[in-house]
N, C-alpha and C positions, 0 to 999 in steps of 0.2 A: 540648472533648475532649482537651485536653493534660494529662496527669498529671505526677507528679513525676519526676525523673530516674531513680528506681529502678523506675518502673512497667513492666512488660513490656507493650509494645503488642500488642493483639489485634485492632485494627481501625484503619484510617486515614480521615482526613477528606479528601475529594476537593474542594478548594476550588474548583477549576475557575473558571467565570464568575460565581461568587456575588457577587464584588466589583463586578460590572458589572450592577446591578439593572435598569437601563434596556435592556440588551440580552437579558434573559432571555426576553422575548416573542418579539422577532424570531428568536432562535436556534431557536424551534420550527419556524421554516421548515427547519431541518435535517431535520425529519421528512419533509417533501415530497422533499427532495434524496435522503434515504435511500430512499425508496419508488421514485423514478426510478432509483436505482441498483440496486435489486433487480429491477425489472421489465426494465430495460434489459439487464443481464447476464443474466437468465434467459431473454430472447429470444435472445440470442446463443448461450448453450449450447444451447437447443432447436434453433436453426436449424443450427448447426455438427453436430448430432446426426443430425437427420432428412435433411438435403438432401445428395445424394451430391456435388453439385458444390463443396461446402465441406469435403471429406474431405482436402484437402491438408495438408502440414505446417504452413503459415501458420495455417490455421484450427485445427489441433489445438493449436498453442500458444495461440491466441486463446481457445478453449474453456477451457482450464485457467487462463488469465490471468483471465478472467471469474469463474470458480469462487473463485479466490484473491481477487480484489477483493471479491467478496461476502462471504466470510468475514472478510477484513480489516476492512471497514467494519462488519460485524455485531458484532465484537469491541468497537467502541468506541460506536457511536451509541445502541443502546437503553439502555446504563447512563448515557450522557451525558443522554439526554432524561429518564430517571427521576430522576436527580440535580438536574436543573433545576426539578422540582416540590418538592424538599425543601429546608428551611431549613437543614438541617445534613447534607448527604449524607455518610454513612458507608459504608465498604466493608470487609467482613471481611478479614483478611490472607490467608486461603486464596483467597478470590475475587480478591484483588488479585494474588496469584501466578499465578493462572489467566489472568486478563487480560493481564498482562505476557508470560507464556508464549507465548499465541496472538498477541498483538500483535507480537512479534519473530518468531515463526514465519512468519506471513503476511506481515509486511513483508519479510522477507528472502527468502522464496520468491518474492514479487512483483519484488524486485530482480533475482534470477537469472533469472526468466522474461523480464523486459523485456531482459536482455542476451541470452538464447537466441534470443528474437525478432529481435533486431538481427542476431545471426549467421546466423539463418535467411534473412533478407533478403539478407545479403552473400553467402551460399552460393547462393541461388536465382539470384542475378545473375552472381557470378564463379565458384562452384564447385558441386559436387554434395554434398548433405547426406543422410546417412542414419541419423543417430542422433537423431531427434526425441524418442522415447520415453525414451532414455536421459537426455537433456537435462532434459526435464520432470521425471523421477524424481529427477535430481540436484538440482533447484531445491528440491523439496519436502523432500529429505533435509537440504540445507543449512539450510533453515528450522527443521527439528526439531532439529538439532544446536545451532544458534545459540539457539533459544528454550529448549532444556533446560539448557545450560550456563550461560546468564545467569540464568535464573530460580532455578535451585538455588544458584548462587554468591551471589546477592543475597539471597535469603530464608533462607539459613543464617547470615547476620549476625544479630547480636543488635540489637533494636529497642527502646528504652526512652525513655519520656517524650514527646517531641514526636512527633506522629502526622498533622500537617497536610501533604497533598501539594498543592503549588501548581500543580495541573494537573487536567484534566477526565479523565485516564486514568492508569493505573499505567504509566508510562513508565520507562525504566531509571533516568535520572539523578534525577528527582524523587524516586523511591523511595530511591535509593542515598544521597542527602543526609541522610536520616533515620537511618540506621544509626548505632548507638553505637560501632561498631568502626572501625578504620582503613579507608578506602574506597579506598586508592591503587590497588590492583590491580583493583578493580571498575572505576574510571575508566580505567585503562589497557585492560581489556577492552572497555569501550565504545568506545574510541577505535580499536582494532583492528577491531572489528566495524563501525564507520563506514567505515574506510578499505577494508576487505576487501569489504564487500558493499554500499557505497552509492557511494564515491568511484571505486574501480577499475572496477566494472561500468559506471559512468557514462563513464569514460575510454575503455573497451573499445568501448562504443556509438558514442561519437564517432568512434573510429578505424574501426569497421565503416562508418559512414555517409560517412566521408571517402574510403575505397576505394570505396564505391558510387558516390559522385559522380564519382571519377576514371574509373570505368568507364563510367558512362552518358553522359559527355562524348564517348566514343568511339562511342555509338550513332548511326547515320547519320541517322535520320529524327527530325523532331521529335515525330511520333506515338509513337515508341518511347521518347523521353525523357519525355514527359507520362504514359505507362503506368508508368514505373518511378517517377518522382515521385509519381504518385498511390498506388502500393503503399506507399511508404516514408514519405511525409510524415505519415501518420495515427500510425504508431508513433513517429516522432521527436517529434511534438507531445506525445503523451501522456508519453513519457520526460521531456522537458523540465518537464512540468507535476508530475511524481512526484519526480524526483531534485532539481530546483532547490530547492524549499523544504526538502527533507530535508538536503541538504548544508549549507545556510545554517543550519538549526536545530541540527544535530549537530556541525559542525566549527568554528563561531565560538566564541570564549571567552565564557563565560557566568558572570554574577553575578545576585544576587537581582534586579536591575533589568531583566533580560531574560526574566522568567518570564512576563509577560503577552504579549509579542511572540512567544514561542515557543509559547504556547498557539494564538494566531491561525495561525501557521504549521502547527501540527499539525492545526488545524481544516481547513486548506486541503487538506493531503495525505492526510488520513483521511477526510474527508467530501465535499469539493467535487470534488477530482480524480477519485474513483471514478464520479461521477456524469456527467463529461464522457465518459469512455471509451466507453460504448455509443453515443453519438451521433458520436464521432469515427470508430468503427470500422464504423458502420452507414451512416449518412447519407452519408458520403464514399467509400463502397464499393460499386461496382455490383454486384459479385458477391453481397454480403450483401443489398442491397435487391432484387436479383432473387429470391434465395431467400425474403425476406419475401413478394413477391408470389405466388410459386409456393405458399407454405404457405397464404396467405389463399385462393388460388383453389381449393386442394384441400379445404379444410375449411369455407369460408364461402360460396364463390360456386359450388360444385359443385351440379348440380341433384340 
């Protein structure tokens, strides 16, 4: 699908995992993971809406986090599954632009929400917080600004000739490498985005939990310590799962030899991590499991 150097690119080839023929079958296990993600996050959204016991700021954040997780993975997985069925998966430039826009939007919104959730835990233990709606709104706004800025700045560049994206999605750097013009400022923008919305939020989360740890060490009873640890450990675990691979993928120097490892890293934080989250936030949370029991009793076991 690669034309001469003067050919204007109207579509891209998402090479993805086509070079790993033996993996194409097992990768359809992604469909099962995707369905688990949809069902789990939908359950969290439903429970936090209908159960009055889950109307606290922590679950307000969790509800929006589940919404963003669902939209984030939906931006990636259906297209990836369709491409696995194709011998030469192509994507029109307009669809590639749209996928890149929403991938950045929901990815940045998720980073901001995770940071807000960490601050909410810190505030609940150390201070009083009254701006949950504002913080959630700011998370979505940061995602919209970042997605719009990067998508427009990349797709206003000229694309001629080569059109093969060595990835299973339209990510910033794989698309940027195909541009015919100088991409220096685009790469600088990607670095700024990574530092501002991945590295700094991750460091803020670590600082928040360090302060929380210092606070709970002053809690007199072991029961009080266990309760605080139970409240915070779930979010910290999800944070590590999401930010760890993302920081490694976006901050390390990359040449052509690291394209395949980056795809597997991206598969982890776009597909596998979102499936973990509903289990982490429900099975390890007594308030959520209690809400599930009340919901089942109300609609299934009531006479």
